BALUMKOL-323921 format. One record per residue: residue number from 1; residue in three letters; x, y, z of N, C-alpha, C in turn; chain. Coordinates in nm, 2 decimals, always signed. Atoms other than C-alpha are relative to their C-alpha. Layout:
<torzas>
  num  residuo  n_east  n_north    n_up  ca_east  ca_north   ca_up  c_east  c_north    c_up  cadena
  NUM      Ala       X        Y       Z        X         Y       Z       X        Y       Z       A
...
</torzas>
This chain:
<torzas>
  num  residuo  n_east  n_north    n_up  ca_east  ca_north   ca_up  c_east  c_north    c_up  cadena
    1      Met   -0.03    -0.13   +0.05    +0.93     -0.54   +0.03   -0.01    +0.00   -0.15       A
    2      Asn   +0.01    +0.00   +0.14    +0.85     -0.64   -0.33   -0.14    +0.01   -0.05       A
    3      Glu   +0.14    -0.01   +0.04    +0.49     -0.54   -0.34   -0.03    +0.07   -0.13       A
    4      Tyr   +0.02    -0.07   +0.13    +0.54     -0.33   -0.65   +0.08    -0.07   -0.11       A
    5      Leu   -0.08    +0.07   +0.10    +0.74     -0.60   -0.84   -0.09    -0.02   -0.12       A
    6      Gly   +0.08    +0.00   +0.12    +0.63     -0.59   -1.20   -0.08    +0.12   -0.04       A
    7      Lys   +0.08    -0.12   +0.02    +0.47     -0.25   -1.17   +0.10    +0.10   -0.06       A
    8      Thr   -0.07    -0.11   +0.06    +0.58     +0.05   -1.37   -0.05    +0.13   +0.05       A
    9      Val   +0.04    -0.13   -0.07    +0.59     +0.40   -1.22   +0.07    +0.11   -0.07       A
   10      Leu   -0.05    -0.12   +0.06    +0.63     +0.73   -1.40   +0.00    +0.11   +0.11       A
   11      Val   -0.02    -0.11   -0.10    +0.76     +1.01   -1.17   +0.05    +0.12   -0.07       A
   12      Thr   -0.05    -0.13   +0.05    +0.77     +1.37   -1.28   +0.07    +0.07   +0.12       A
   13      Gly   -0.08    -0.06   -0.10    +1.00     +1.60   -1.09   +0.08    -0.09   +0.08       A
   14      Ala   -0.06    +0.11   -0.07    +1.21     +1.30   -1.01   +0.14    +0.03   +0.05       A
   15      Thr   -0.14    -0.03   -0.03    +1.55     +1.48   -0.96   +0.01    +0.06   +0.14       A
   16      Lys   -0.01    -0.06   -0.13    +1.47     +1.64   -0.63   -0.13    -0.01   +0.08       A
   17      Gly   +0.12    +0.00   -0.08    +1.22     +1.67   -0.34   -0.07    -0.13   +0.01       A
   18      Leu   +0.07    +0.12   -0.02    +0.95     +1.42   -0.30   +0.01    -0.10   -0.12       A
   19      Gly   -0.01    +0.09   +0.12    +0.99     +1.29   -0.66   +0.12    -0.09   +0.01       A
   20      Ser   -0.11    +0.09   -0.01    +1.34     +1.16   -0.59   -0.02    -0.10   +0.11       A
   21      Ile   +0.03    +0.09   -0.11    +1.23     +1.01   -0.26   -0.09    -0.11   -0.04       A
   22      Ala   +0.10    +0.10   +0.04    +0.93     +0.84   -0.41   +0.06    -0.10   -0.10       A
   23      Ala   -0.06    +0.09   +0.10    +1.13     +0.70   -0.71   +0.09    -0.10   +0.07       A
   24      Ala   -0.08    +0.10   -0.07    +1.38     +0.54   -0.47   -0.08    -0.10   +0.08       A
   25      Ala   +0.08    +0.09   -0.08    +1.11     +0.40   -0.25   -0.07    -0.11   -0.08       A
   26      Phe   +0.07    +0.10   +0.09    +0.91     +0.24   -0.53   +0.10    -0.10   -0.07       A
   27      Ala   -0.10    +0.09   +0.07    +1.22     +0.10   -0.70   +0.05    -0.10   +0.10       A
   28      Gln   -0.04    +0.10   -0.10    +1.33     -0.06   -0.37   -0.11    -0.10   +0.03       A
   29      Arg   +0.11    +0.10   -0.02    +0.99     -0.23   -0.36   -0.03    -0.07   -0.13       A
   30      Gly   +0.01    +0.08   +0.12    +1.04     -0.38   -0.71   -0.05    +0.06   -0.12       A
   31      Ala   +0.05    -0.06   +0.12    +0.90     -0.13   -0.95   +0.10    +0.05   -0.09       A
   32      Arg   -0.08    -0.06   +0.10    +1.05     -0.01   -1.27   -0.04    +0.14   -0.01       A
   33      Ile   +0.03    -0.15   -0.01    +1.07     +0.37   -1.28   +0.04    +0.07   -0.13       A
   34      Cys   -0.04    -0.10   +0.10    +1.06     +0.63   -1.55   +0.02    +0.13   +0.07       A
   35      Leu   -0.03    -0.13   -0.07    +1.24     +0.93   -1.41   +0.00    +0.11   -0.10       A
   36      Val   +0.02    -0.11   +0.09    +1.14     +1.26   -1.56   +0.05    +0.13   +0.07       A
   37      Gly   -0.05    -0.13   -0.05    +1.33     +1.59   -1.51   +0.06    +0.08   -0.10       A
   38      Arg   -0.06    -0.09   +0.09    +1.51     +1.88   -1.67   +0.15    -0.01   -0.01       A
   39      Thr   -0.15    -0.01   +0.00    +1.87     +1.81   -1.58   +0.05    -0.14   -0.02       A
   40      Glu   -0.04    +0.14   +0.04    +2.03     +1.51   -1.75   +0.10    -0.06   +0.10       A
   41      Ser   -0.10    +0.05   -0.09    +2.32     +1.48   -1.51   -0.06    -0.04   +0.13       A
   42      Arg   +0.07    +0.04   -0.12    +2.09     +1.47   -1.21   -0.08    -0.12   -0.02       A
   43      Leu   +0.08    +0.12   +0.04    +1.86     +1.22   -1.38   +0.09    -0.13   +0.01       A
   44      Ser   -0.10    +0.11   +0.00    +2.17     +1.00   -1.43   +0.04    -0.04   +0.14       A
   45      Glu   -0.04    +0.03   -0.14    +2.27     +1.03   -1.07   -0.11    -0.07   +0.08       A
   46      Val   +0.11    +0.06   -0.07    +1.92     +0.94   -0.94   -0.02    -0.15   -0.05       A
   47      Arg   +0.01    +0.14   +0.06    +1.90     +0.64   -1.18   +0.11    -0.09   +0.05       A
   48      Ala   -0.11    +0.08   -0.05    +2.24     +0.52   -1.07   -0.01    -0.04   +0.14       A
   49      Ser   +0.02    +0.03   -0.14    +2.13     +0.53   -0.71   -0.11    -0.11   +0.03       A
   50      Leu   +0.11    +0.09   -0.02    +1.83     +0.30   -0.77   +0.05    -0.15   -0.01       A
   51      Pro   -0.03    +0.14   +0.02    +1.84     -0.08   -0.74   -0.01    -0.04   -0.14       A
   52      Glu   +0.00    +0.05   +0.14    +1.93     -0.24   -1.07   -0.03    +0.11   -0.10       A
   53      Pro   +0.02    -0.12   +0.08    +1.97     +0.09   -1.26   -0.05    -0.03   -0.14       A
   54      Asp   +0.03    +0.03   +0.14    +1.94     -0.07   -1.60   -0.15    -0.03   -0.02       A
   55      Arg   +0.15    +0.03   +0.02    +1.57     -0.16   -1.53   -0.08    +0.13   -0.02       A
   56      His   +0.07    -0.13   +0.00    +1.48     +0.21   -1.52   +0.03    +0.08   -0.12       A
   57      Ile   -0.02    -0.09   +0.12    +1.44     +0.47   -1.79   +0.00    +0.14   +0.05       A
   58      Val   +0.00    -0.14   -0.03    +1.50     +0.84   -1.79   -0.06    +0.08   -0.12       A
   59      Phe   +0.04    -0.09   +0.10    +1.34     +1.13   -1.98   +0.04    +0.14   +0.04       A
   60      Cys   -0.04    -0.14   -0.03    +1.50     +1.47   -1.99   -0.07    +0.10   -0.09       A
   61      Gly   +0.07    -0.10   +0.08    +1.29     +1.76   -2.10   -0.08    +0.09   +0.09       A
   62      Asp   +0.08    -0.10   -0.07    +1.09     +2.07   -1.99   -0.14    -0.02   -0.03       A
   63      Leu   +0.14    +0.04   +0.02    +0.73     +1.96   -1.94   -0.09    +0.13   -0.01       A
   64      Leu   +0.08    -0.12   +0.03    +0.62     +2.33   -1.96   -0.03    +0.01   -0.14       A
   65      Glu   +0.03    +0.00   +0.14    +0.63     +2.27   -2.33   -0.09    -0.12   -0.04       A
   66      Arg   +0.09    +0.11   +0.03    +0.34     +2.07   -2.47   +0.06    -0.11   -0.09       A
   67      Glu   -0.06    +0.10   +0.09    +0.54     +1.90   -2.74   +0.10    -0.10   +0.08       A
   68      Val   -0.09    +0.08   -0.08    +0.78     +1.77   -2.47   -0.09    -0.10   +0.08       A
   69      Val   +0.10    +0.09   -0.06    +0.48     +1.62   -2.28   -0.04    -0.11   -0.09       A
   70      Glu   +0.04    +0.10   +0.10    +0.38     +1.45   -2.60   +0.11    -0.10   -0.02       A
   71      Arg   -0.12    +0.10   +0.02    +0.73     +1.30   -2.65   +0.01    -0.09   +0.12       A
   72      Leu   +0.00    +0.09   -0.12    +0.72     +1.17   -2.29   -0.10    -0.11   -0.01       A
   73      Ala   +0.10    +0.10   +0.02    +0.39     +1.00   -2.35   +0.03    -0.10   -0.10       A
   74      Leu   -0.03    +0.10   +0.11    +0.51     +0.84   -2.67   +0.11    -0.09   +0.05       A
   75      Leu   -0.10    +0.09   -0.05    +0.82     +0.71   -2.49   -0.05    -0.10   +0.10       A
   76      Val   +0.06    +0.09   -0.09    +0.62     +0.56   -2.21   -0.08    -0.11   -0.07       A
   77      Gln   +0.08    +0.10   +0.07    +0.38     +0.40   -2.45   +0.08    -0.10   -0.08       A
   78      Lys   -0.09    +0.09   +0.07    +0.66     +0.26   -2.65   +0.07    -0.10   +0.09       A
   79      Gln   -0.07    +0.08   -0.09    +0.84     +0.12   -2.35   -0.10    -0.10   +0.08       A
   80      Trp   +0.08    +0.08   -0.09    +0.55     +0.00   -2.14   -0.15    -0.01   -0.04       A
   81      Arg   +0.14    -0.02   +0.05    +0.23     +0.07   -2.34   -0.08    +0.10   +0.09       A
   82      Ala   +0.06    -0.10   -0.10    +0.09     +0.24   -2.02   +0.07    -0.03   +0.13       A
   83      Pro   -0.05    +0.02   -0.14    +0.23     +0.30   -1.67   -0.11    -0.06   +0.09       A
   84      Asp   +0.09    +0.04   -0.10    +0.07     +0.13   -1.37   -0.03    +0.11   +0.10       A
   85      Ile   +0.01    -0.11   -0.10    +0.13     +0.44   -1.15   +0.06    +0.12   -0.06       A
   86      Val   -0.06    -0.13   +0.04    +0.19     +0.81   -1.23   +0.00    +0.08   +0.13       A
   87      Leu   -0.02    -0.09   -0.11    +0.33     +1.03   -0.96   +0.03    +0.14   -0.05       A
   88      His   -0.03    -0.14   +0.05    +0.30     +1.40   -1.05   +0.06    +0.08   +0.11       A
   89      Cys   -0.07    -0.07   -0.11    +0.56     +1.55   -0.82   +0.06    +0.13   -0.04       A
   90      Met   -0.05    -0.13   +0.04    +0.67     +1.85   -1.03   -0.09    +0.11   +0.04       A
   91      Gly   +0.08    -0.12   -0.04    +0.56     +2.19   -0.92   +0.09    +0.10   +0.07       A
   92      Gly   -0.08    -0.11   -0.06    +0.67     +2.51   -0.75   -0.05    +0.13   -0.02       A
   93      Gly   +0.05    -0.14   +0.01    +0.62     +2.88   -0.70   +0.09    +0.09   -0.07       A
   94      Tyr   -0.10    -0.08   +0.07    +0.93     +3.01   -0.88   +0.04    +0.13   +0.07       A
   95      Gly   -0.04    -0.12   -0.08    +0.98     +3.27   -0.61   -0.09    +0.12   -0.04       A
   96      Phe   +0.08    -0.11   +0.04    +0.69     +3.48   -0.75   -0.08    +0.04   +0.13       A
   97      Arg   +0.06    -0.04   -0.12    +0.59     +3.66   -0.43   -0.10    +0.12   -0.01       A
   98      Glu   +0.09    -0.11   +0.01    +0.42     +3.97   -0.56   -0.15    -0.04   -0.02       A
   99      Pro   +0.14    +0.04   +0.02    +0.04     +3.96   -0.55   -0.06    +0.02   -0.14       A
  100      Leu   +0.06    -0.03   +0.13    -0.03     +4.11   -0.89   +0.10    -0.06   -0.11       A
  101      Leu   -0.09    +0.07   +0.09    +0.14     +3.86   -1.12   -0.03    +0.04   -0.15       A
  102      Thr   +0.02    -0.02   +0.14    +0.19     +3.91   -1.49   -0.06    -0.12   -0.06       A
  103      Trp   +0.06    +0.11   +0.07    +0.02     +3.70   -1.75   +0.10    -0.12   -0.01       A
  104      Asp   -0.10    +0.10   +0.02    +0.35     +3.51   -1.82   +0.03    -0.07   +0.13       A
  105      Gln   -0.03    +0.07   -0.13    +0.41     +3.44   -1.45   -0.11    -0.09   +0.04       A
  106      Phe   +0.12    +0.09   -0.03    +0.06     +3.30   -1.40   +0.00    -0.12   -0.09       A
  107      Glu   -0.01    +0.11   +0.09    +0.10     +3.09   -1.71   +0.10    -0.10   +0.03       A
  108      Lys   -0.11    +0.09   -0.03    +0.43     +2.95   -1.60   -0.04    -0.09   +0.13       A
  109      Leu   +0.05    +0.07   -0.11    +0.28     +2.86   -1.26   -0.10    -0.11   -0.03       A
  110      Tyr   +0.11    +0.09   +0.04    -0.02     +2.70   -1.42   +0.05    -0.12   -0.07       A
  111      Arg   -0.06    +0.11   +0.08    +0.19     +2.49   -1.66   +0.07    -0.10   +0.09       A
  112      Val   -0.09    +0.09   -0.08    +0.43     +2.35   -1.40   -0.08    -0.07   +0.11       A
  113      Asn   +0.07    +0.06   -0.11    +0.17     +2.28   -1.13   -0.13    -0.07   -0.04       A
  114      Phe   +0.13    +0.05   +0.04    -0.13     +2.19   -1.33   -0.01    -0.06   -0.14       A
  115      Ala   +0.03    +0.04   +0.14    -0.14     +2.18   -1.71   +0.09    -0.12   -0.05       A
  116      Ala   -0.08    +0.11   +0.05    +0.16     +1.95   -1.77   -0.05    -0.13   +0.05       A
  117      Gly   +0.05    +0.13   -0.06    +0.02     +1.68   -1.54   -0.14    -0.03   -0.07       A
  118      Ala   +0.14    +0.03   +0.06    -0.34     +1.72   -1.68   +0.02    -0.05   -0.15       A
  119      Glu   -0.02    +0.04   +0.14    -0.21     +1.69   -2.04   +0.06    -0.14   -0.01       A
  120      Leu   -0.06    +0.14   -0.01    +0.00     +1.38   -1.95   -0.11    -0.10   +0.03       A
  121      Asn   +0.11    +0.09   -0.03    -0.31     +1.23   -1.80   -0.08    -0.03   -0.12       A
  122      Arg   +0.09    +0.01   +0.12    -0.51     +1.30   -2.11   +0.06    -0.10   -0.10       A
  123      Leu   -0.07    +0.09   +0.10    -0.25     +1.11   -2.32   +0.02    -0.14   +0.05       A
  124      Leu   -0.03    +0.13   -0.05    -0.19     +0.82   -2.09   -0.12    -0.08   +0.05       A
  125      Val   +0.12    +0.07   -0.06    -0.53     +0.74   -1.93   -0.07    -0.10   -0.09       A
  126      Pro   +0.07    +0.10   +0.09    -0.69     +0.58   -2.24   +0.07    -0.13   -0.01       A
  127      Lys   -0.08    +0.13   +0.00    -0.41     +0.32   -2.26   -0.01    -0.07   +0.14       A
  128      Met   +0.01    +0.06   -0.14    -0.43     +0.27   -1.88   -0.13    -0.07   +0.01       A
  129      Thr   +0.13    +0.06   -0.01    -0.80     +0.20   -1.90   -0.01    -0.13   -0.09       A
  130      Glu   +0.01    +0.12   +0.09    -0.75     -0.05   -2.19   +0.08    -0.11   +0.06       A
  131      Gly   -0.08    +0.11   -0.06    -0.49     -0.24   -1.98   -0.05    -0.04   +0.13       A
  132      Arg   +0.04    +0.05   -0.13    -0.49     -0.33   -1.62   -0.03    +0.11   +0.10       A
  133      Gly   +0.04    -0.12   -0.08    -0.58     +0.02   -1.50   +0.12    +0.06   +0.07       A
  134      Gly   -0.11    -0.06   -0.07    -0.37     +0.21   -1.25   -0.04    +0.11   +0.09       A
  135      His   +0.02    -0.11   -0.10    -0.33     +0.50   -1.01   +0.08    +0.12   -0.05       A
  136      Ile   -0.06    -0.13   +0.02    -0.25     +0.86   -1.06   -0.01    +0.09   +0.12       A
  137      Val   +0.00    -0.08   -0.12    -0.14     +1.08   -0.77   +0.06    +0.13   -0.03       A
  138      His   -0.06    -0.14   +0.02    -0.09     +1.46   -0.79   +0.04    +0.05   +0.14       A
  139      Val   -0.05    -0.06   -0.12    +0.12     +1.63   -0.53   -0.04    +0.15   +0.00       A
  140      Gly   +0.05    -0.14   -0.02    -0.06     +1.95   -0.42   +0.07    +0.06   +0.12       A
  141      Ser   -0.05    -0.07   -0.12    -0.02     +2.16   -0.11   -0.11    +0.04   +0.09       A
  142      Thr   +0.09    -0.06   -0.09    -0.20     +2.27   +0.20   -0.04    +0.14   -0.04       A
  143      Ala   +0.03    -0.13   +0.05    -0.19     +2.61   +0.03   -0.12    +0.00   -0.08       A
  144      Ser   +0.12    +0.00   +0.08    -0.48     +2.50   -0.18   -0.12    +0.03   +0.08       A
  145      Thr   +0.11    -0.03   -0.08    -0.71     +2.54   +0.11   +0.02    +0.10   +0.11       A
  146      Glu   -0.04    -0.09   -0.11    -0.52     +2.75   +0.36   +0.04    +0.14   -0.05       A
  147      Ala   -0.05    -0.13   +0.05    -0.40     +3.03   +0.13   +0.12    +0.05   +0.08       A
  148      Ile   -0.11    -0.03   -0.08    -0.07     +3.03   +0.32   +0.12    +0.04   -0.08       A
  149      Gly   -0.11    -0.04   +0.09    +0.16     +3.08   +0.02   -0.02    +0.13   -0.07       A
  150      Ser   +0.02    -0.12   +0.08    +0.19     +3.34   -0.24   -0.13    -0.01   -0.08       A
  151      Val   +0.12    -0.01   +0.08    -0.11     +3.45   -0.45   +0.00    -0.10   -0.11       A
  152      Gly   -0.01    +0.09   +0.12    +0.00     +3.26   -0.76   +0.00    -0.15   +0.04       A
  153      Tyr   -0.01    +0.14   -0.05    +0.10     +2.94   -0.57   -0.13    -0.05   +0.06       A
  154      Asn   +0.13    +0.04   -0.06    -0.23     +2.93   -0.37   -0.10    -0.02   -0.11       A
  155      Thr   +0.10    +0.00   +0.10    -0.43     +2.99   -0.68   +0.01    -0.13   -0.09       A
  156      Val   -0.01    +0.12   +0.09    -0.28     +2.71   -0.90   -0.01    -0.13   +0.08       A
  157      Lys   +0.02    +0.12   -0.08    -0.27     +2.46   -0.62   -0.15    -0.02   +0.04       A
  158      Ala   +0.14    +0.01   -0.02    -0.64     +2.53   -0.55   -0.06    -0.06   -0.12       A
  159      Gly   +0.05    +0.05   +0.13    -0.71     +2.47   -0.92   +0.04    -0.15   -0.01       A
  160      Leu   -0.04    +0.14   +0.01    -0.51     +2.14   -0.90   -0.09    -0.08   +0.09       A
  161      Ala   +0.09    +0.08   -0.09    -0.72     +2.02   -0.60   -0.14    -0.01   -0.06       A
  162      Ala   +0.13    +0.01   +0.07    -1.04     +2.10   -0.80   +0.01    -0.10   -0.11       A
  163      Tyr   -0.02    +0.09   +0.12    -0.90     +1.91   -1.10   +0.00    -0.14   +0.05       A
  164      Val   -0.01    +0.14   -0.05    -0.82     +1.60   -0.89   -0.14    -0.04   +0.05       A
  165      Arg   +0.14    +0.03   -0.04    -1.17     +1.61   -0.73   -0.09    -0.03   -0.12       A
  166      Ser   +0.09    +0.01   +0.12    -1.34     +1.65   -1.07   +0.04    -0.12   -0.09       A
  167      Val   -0.03    +0.11   +0.09    -1.14     +1.41   -1.28   +0.00    -0.13   +0.07       A
  168      Gly   +0.01    +0.12   -0.08    -1.12     +1.16   -1.00   -0.14    -0.06   +0.00       A
  169      Asn   +0.14    +0.04   +0.01    -1.49     +1.15   -0.99   -0.04    -0.05   -0.13       A
  170      Ala   +0.04    +0.04   +0.13    -1.53     +1.13   -1.36   +0.06    -0.13   -0.04       A
  171      Leu   -0.07    +0.13   +0.03    -1.29     +0.83   -1.38   -0.03    -0.11   +0.10       A
  172      Ala   +0.02    +0.09   -0.11    -1.42     +0.66   -1.07   -0.06    -0.13   -0.05       A
  173      Arg   +0.06    +0.13   +0.05    -1.61     +0.40   -1.28   +0.10    -0.08   -0.08       A
  174      Ser   -0.11    +0.07   +0.07    -1.29     +0.32   -1.47   +0.09    -0.07   +0.10       A
  175      Asn   -0.10    +0.07   -0.09    -1.00     +0.12   -1.33   +0.12    +0.09   +0.02       A
  176      Val   -0.11    -0.09   -0.03    -0.78     +0.43   -1.30   -0.05    +0.09   +0.11       A
  177      Ile   +0.04    -0.07   -0.12    -0.79     +0.59   -0.96   +0.09    +0.13   +0.01       A
  178      Val   -0.08    -0.13   -0.01    -0.69     +0.96   -0.94   -0.02    +0.06   +0.13       A
  179      Thr   +0.01    -0.06   -0.13    -0.61     +1.11   -0.61   +0.11    +0.11   +0.01       A
  180      Gly   -0.10    -0.10   -0.02    -0.40     +1.39   -0.46   +0.05    +0.00   +0.15       A
  181      Ile   -0.05    -0.02   -0.14    -0.19     +1.46   -0.15   +0.02    +0.15   +0.02       A
  182      Leu   -0.02    -0.14   -0.03    -0.17     +1.80   +0.02   +0.10    +0.01   +0.12       A
  183      Pro   -0.10    +0.00   -0.11    +0.16     +1.81   +0.21   +0.01    +0.14   +0.06       A
  184      Gly   -0.05    -0.12   -0.06    +0.26     +2.07   +0.46   +0.15    +0.02   -0.02       A
  185      Ala   -0.15    -0.02   +0.01    +0.62     +2.18   +0.51   +0.07    -0.13   +0.02       A
  186      Phe   -0.08    +0.12   -0.01    +0.87     +1.90   +0.45   +0.14    +0.02   -0.07       A
  187      Tyr   -0.14    +0.00   +0.06    +1.24     +1.85   +0.37   +0.01    -0.11   -0.10       A
  188      Gly   -0.03    +0.10   +0.10    +1.34     +1.68   +0.05   +0.13    +0.04   -0.07       A
  189      Pro   -0.12    -0.04   +0.07    +1.66     +1.68   -0.16   -0.02    +0.11   -0.09       A
  190      Gly   +0.00    -0.11   +0.09    +1.70     +2.02   -0.31   -0.13    +0.08   +0.00       A
  191      Asn   +0.13    -0.08   +0.01    +1.34     +2.14   -0.23   +0.01    +0.13   +0.07       A
  192      Ala   -0.01    -0.13   -0.05    +1.25     +2.48   -0.11   +0.03    +0.01   +0.15       A
  193      Trp   -0.03    -0.01   -0.14    +1.25     +2.40   +0.26   +0.14    -0.05   +0.03       A
  194      Arg   -0.14    +0.04   -0.02    +1.59     +2.22   +0.23   +0.09    +0.12   -0.03       A
  195      Arg   -0.08    -0.12   +0.04    +1.73     +2.53   +0.06   -0.02    +0.11   +0.11       A
  196      Met   +0.02    -0.10   -0.11    +1.57     +2.75   +0.34   +0.08    -0.04   +0.12       A
  197      Glu   -0.07    +0.05   -0.11    +1.73     +2.53   +0.60   +0.15    +0.03   -0.01       A
  198      Glu   -0.14    -0.02   +0.02    +2.07     +2.57   +0.44   +0.04    +0.15   -0.01       A
  199      Thr   -0.03    -0.14   +0.02    +2.05     +2.95   +0.36   -0.05    +0.09   +0.11       A
  200      Lys   +0.06    -0.08   -0.11    +1.83     +3.08   +0.64   -0.06    -0.09   +0.11       A
  201      Pro   +0.05    +0.10   -0.10    +1.81     +2.82   +0.92   -0.08    +0.07   +0.11       A
  202      Glu   +0.08    -0.07   -0.10    +1.67     +3.08   +1.16   -0.14    +0.01   -0.04       A
  203      Val   +0.14    -0.01   +0.05    +1.36     +3.12   +0.94   -0.07    -0.13   +0.01       A
  204      Ala   +0.06    +0.13   -0.01    +1.30     +2.75   +0.92   -0.03    -0.04   +0.14       A
  205      Ala   +0.02    +0.04   -0.14    +1.35     +2.71   +1.29   -0.12    +0.08   +0.06       A
  206      Lys   +0.11    -0.08   -0.05    +1.11     +3.00   +1.36   -0.14    -0.05   -0.05       A
  207      Phe   +0.12    +0.06   +0.06    +0.85     +2.85   +1.13   -0.04    -0.12   +0.07       A
  208      Ala   +0.03    +0.13   -0.07    +0.87     +2.51   +1.30   -0.05    +0.03   +0.14       A
  209      Ala   +0.03    -0.03   -0.13    +0.85     +2.66   +1.64   -0.14    +0.06   +0.02       A
  210      Glu   +0.12    -0.08   -0.01    +0.55     +2.89   +1.57   -0.12    -0.06   -0.07       A
  211      Arg   +0.11    +0.04   +0.08    +0.35     +2.71   +1.31   -0.03    -0.15   +0.00       A
  212      Leu   +0.01    +0.14   +0.01    +0.40     +2.34   +1.35   -0.03    -0.07   +0.13       A
  213      Pro   +0.03    +0.06   -0.13    +0.23     +2.14   +1.63   +0.11    -0.09   +0.05       A
  214      Arg   -0.11    +0.09   -0.05    +0.52     +1.89   +1.64   +0.13    +0.08   +0.03       A
  215      Gly   -0.12    -0.08   -0.03    +0.77     +2.17   +1.65   +0.12    -0.03   -0.10       A
  216      Arg   -0.11    +0.03   +0.10    +0.97     +2.03   +1.35   -0.06    -0.01   -0.14       A
  217      Ile   +0.04    +0.02   +0.14    +0.95     +2.03   +0.97   +0.02    -0.15   -0.03       A
  218      Ala   +0.00    +0.14   +0.03    +0.87     +1.69   +0.83   +0.11    -0.04   -0.10       A
  219      Glu   -0.09    +0.06   +0.10    +1.10     +1.46   +0.63   -0.08    -0.05   -0.11       A
  220      Gly   +0.08    +0.05   +0.12    +0.98     +1.37   +0.28   -0.04    -0.15   +0.01       A
  221      Glu   +0.03    +0.15   -0.01    +1.00     +1.00   +0.37   -0.13    -0.02   +0.08       A
  222      Glu   +0.13    +0.01   -0.07    +0.70     +1.06   +0.60   -0.12    +0.00   -0.09       A
  223      Met   +0.12    +0.00   +0.10    +0.48     +1.10   +0.29   -0.02    -0.14   -0.06       A
  224      Leu   +0.00    +0.12   +0.07    +0.56     +0.75   +0.17   -0.12    -0.09   +0.04       A
  225      Pro   +0.11    +0.09   -0.03    +0.30     +0.55   +0.36   -0.13    +0.04   -0.07       A
  226      Leu   +0.12    -0.05   +0.07    +0.02     +0.77   +0.21   +0.01    -0.03   -0.14       A
  227      Leu   -0.02    +0.03   +0.15    +0.17     +0.73   -0.14   -0.03    -0.15   -0.02       A
  228      Phe   +0.02    +0.14   +0.02    +0.17     +0.35   -0.09   -0.15    -0.04   +0.01       A
  229      Leu   +0.14    +0.03   -0.02    -0.19     +0.35   +0.03   -0.07    +0.04   -0.13       A
  230      Leu   +0.08    -0.05   +0.12    -0.31     +0.56   -0.27   +0.04    -0.07   -0.13       A
  231      Thr   -0.04    +0.08   +0.12    -0.12     +0.34   -0.52   -0.02    -0.15   +0.02       A
  232      Gly   +0.02    +0.14   -0.03    -0.22     +0.01   -0.37   -0.14    -0.05   -0.03       A
  233      Pro   +0.13    +0.06   +0.04    -0.51     -0.23   -0.42   -0.12    +0.05   +0.07       A
  234      Gly   +0.12    -0.05   -0.07    -0.73     -0.07   -0.16   -0.03    +0.14   -0.02       A
  235      Ala   +0.01    -0.15   +0.02    -0.72     +0.28   -0.31   -0.13    +0.04   -0.06       A
  236      Ser   +0.12    -0.05   +0.08    -1.05     +0.28   -0.51   -0.09    +0.08   +0.08       A
  237      Met   +0.09    -0.08   -0.08    -1.25     +0.42   -0.22   +0.05    +0.15   +0.01       A
  238      Met   -0.06    -0.13   -0.01    -1.01     +0.72   -0.23   -0.01    +0.08   -0.13       A
  239      Ala   +0.00    -0.07   +0.13    -1.09     +0.82   -0.59   -0.06    +0.14   +0.01       A
  240      Gly   +0.05    -0.13   +0.00    -1.12     +1.19   -0.64   +0.03    +0.08   +0.13       A
  241      Thr   -0.03    -0.07   -0.13    -0.99     +1.28   -0.29   +0.14    +0.06   +0.00       A
  242      Cys   -0.13    -0.06   -0.03    -0.70     +1.51   -0.19   +0.02    -0.01   +0.15       A
  243      Val   -0.02    +0.03   -0.14    -0.56     +1.40   +0.14   +0.11    +0.09   +0.06       A
  244      Ala   -0.10    -0.08   -0.07    -0.39     +1.65   +0.38   +0.10    -0.09   +0.07       A
  245      Ile   -0.10    +0.07   -0.08    -0.06     +1.52   +0.52   +0.10    +0.10   +0.05       A
  246      Asp   -0.07    -0.12   -0.05    +0.07     +1.80   +0.74   +0.03    +0.00   +0.15       A
  247      Ala   -0.02    +0.01   -0.14    +0.09     +1.68   +1.10   -0.07    +0.12   +0.08       A
  248      Gly   +0.08    -0.10   -0.07    -0.18     +1.94   +1.20   +0.04    +0.14   -0.03       A
  249      Glu   -0.04    -0.14   +0.03    -0.02     +2.24   +1.03   -0.12    +0.08   -0.05       A
  250      Ser   +0.12    -0.08   +0.06    -0.34     +2.34   +0.84   -0.11    +0.00   +0.10       A
  251      His   +0.11    -0.02   -0.09    -0.66     +2.45   +1.00   -0.13    -0.02   -0.06       A
  252      Ala   +0.13    +0.01   +0.07    -0.93     +2.38   +0.75   -0.07    -0.13   +0.06       A
  253      Tyr   +0.08    +0.11   -0.05    -1.21     +2.16   +0.88   -0.05    -0.09   -0.11       A
  254      Ala   +0.07    +0.08   +0.10    -1.36     +2.05   +0.55   +0.09    -0.11   -0.06       A
  255      Ala   -0.07    +0.11   +0.07    -1.27     +1.71   +0.41   +0.01    +0.03   -0.15       A
  256      Arg   -0.02    -0.03   +0.14    -1.12     +1.72   +0.06   -0.03    -0.12   -0.08       A
</torzas>
């Protein structure tokens, strides 16, 4: 269980959802983690829950601001020179359900789901390629191909999938492997489906019964085997791919 011993892992959106689950799983397998989030108290809680908390670092800031992304990159380069693995878990729809979004609403969705991660890649990849290489995984959504969410969320997640495919292809000759995952509905600490389960359990139950072949919403831990595959030594063949992991929820035939 120490297959990531000596590896460094940067996790955005680390205070809830898949980010917190992944941070714990990689730490348990020996990795040193940089936890990134907007809430200092929650970052401290997550760090304290990890094995050997003092081995891990935290960064508190809003990555919707470009200068904050730059400060994060500088911290990582100072501490590690370059991370071995980057997990882009931050994202969300902000509850923007109306179809005709304002400029500011679209820009906010774009920044949190796409631009912050792309800018962080731009700042970190050169150092990663100079070193021992690494892996970058973006967390997208089945909404990128199914259009099952809101207009804004569908749009930015589709853009993210195109980015992963494009930049993954462009970097395929390097030793940095860029991939993405497209989860369906799943429960994670504090994520949208967990909040739905707590506030409107009948809605979650109806969705599971009518939309999910297994009849249940997944647990975030079910994503971990795929994350381990995409960040392991055999991942180079996956460069530029976005892999659906939804237990049959989506209906698209095309491989991503």
